[in-house]
C-alpha positions in Angstrom: 85.4 93.3 87.5 88.6 94.1 89.4 91.4 96.0 87.8 94.9 95.7 89.3 97.4 98.0 87.4 101.1 98.3 88.3 103.4 101.0 87.1 106.9 102.4 87.9 109.2 99.6 86.9 112.4 100.2 85.0 116.2 99.9 84.9 118.5 101.4 87.6 122.0 101.1 88.7 122.9 99.4 92.0 122.3 101.8 94.9 119.5 103.5 93.1 115.8 103.8 93.9 112.5 103.1 92.2 109.0 103.6 93.2 106.3 101.1 92.1 102.6 102.0 92.2 99.6 99.7 92.2 96.0 100.8 91.7 93.1 98.4 92.5 89.7 99.4 91.5 86.3 98.1 90.4 82.8 99.6 90.9 81.5 96.2 92.2 84.2 96.0 94.9 82.8 95.8 98.4 86.1 95.9 100.2 89.9 95.7 99.5 91.7 93.9 102.3 95.4 93.0 102.2 97.4 94.4 99.4 100.9 93.4 98.6 103.9 93.3 96.3 105.6 90.1 95.2 108.4 89.4 92.9 109.7 86.6 90.7 113.4 86.7 89.8 114.4 85.0 86.6 114.3 81.2 87.0 113.0 81.4 90.5 109.7 81.2 92.3 107.5 84.1 93.2 108.2 85.5 96.7 106.6 88.0 99.0 108.2 91.4 99.2 105.8 93.4 101.4 102.2 93.4 102.3 99.9 96.0 103.9 96.6 95.5 105.6 93.5 97.7 105.3 94.5 99.4 108.6 98.0 100.1 107.3 99.8 97.4 109.2 102.8 96.4 107.0 105.0 93.3 106.8 108.2 92.8 104.9 110.4 90.0 103.8 113.6 90.0 105.8 115.9 90.9 102.9 113.8 93.9 102.1 113.3 95.3 105.6 114.9 98.7 105.9 115.3 99.2 102.2 111.7 98.9 101.0 108.7 100.8 102.3 105.1 99.9 101.4 102.3 102.5 101.7 98.7 102.5 101.0 95.9 105.0 100.3 92.2 104.0 100.5 90.2 106.2 98.2 87.0 104.4 98.7 85.8 100.9 99.4 86.2 100.2 95.7 89.5 101.8 95.0 92.9 101.8 96.7 96.6 102.2 95.8 99.7 100.6 97.3 103.1 102.0 96.5 106.4 100.3 97.1 109.4 102.6 97.6 112.6 100.7 96.9 115.9 102.2 98.0 119.5 100.8 97.9 118.6 98.5 95.1 120.9 95.5 94.4 121.3 93.4 91.3 119.6 90.6 93.3 116.5 92.7 93.3 116.1 92.2 89.6 112.7 90.6 89.0 109.2 91.0 87.7 107.2 92.7 90.5 103.6 91.9 90.9 100.8 93.6 92.9 98.1 91.5 94.6 95.0 92.4 96.5 92.5 90.4 98.4 89.1 91.7 97.3 85.5 91.1 98.1 83.1 91.7 95.3 80.0 89.9 96.4 78.2 89.5 99.7 77.8 85.8 99.1 81.4 85.2 98.0 84.6 85.0 100.0 87.4 87.5 99.3 89.7 86.4 96.5 93.2 87.3 95.4 93.6 89.4 92.3 96.9 90.0 90.5 98.4 92.5 88.2 100.3 91.8 85.0 103.7 92.6 86.6 106.3 95.3 86.0 109.9 94.6 85.4 112.7 96.0 87.6 116.3 95.6 86.5 119.2 96.6 88.7 122.6 96.6 87.1 125.9 96.4 88.9 
């Protein structure tokens, strides 16, 4: 079993900041590879916000570059966290934010993507 738990969403005024946290864990996990944050604005498709590899290499969507920062801490092969620091928030950043992780749980099975339930971020003007 793989648990993906997000926290830190909320409501903020434009120009404000929020920090989202994601914890991925599971005693049967052999490795946690890429972790990432995605978001789905109301009535739109889900889009990538930022991803971070096992070695800490990060990638950002163009509209978030310079405003958002993703970081990661690997506690063990079976537990890791990925935080998303969001600054200079804009009303267009309003969305449900999801954490995802590519996880290997079995030697005979390819890594698979696991998703959290999502956390709401609302930015008012």
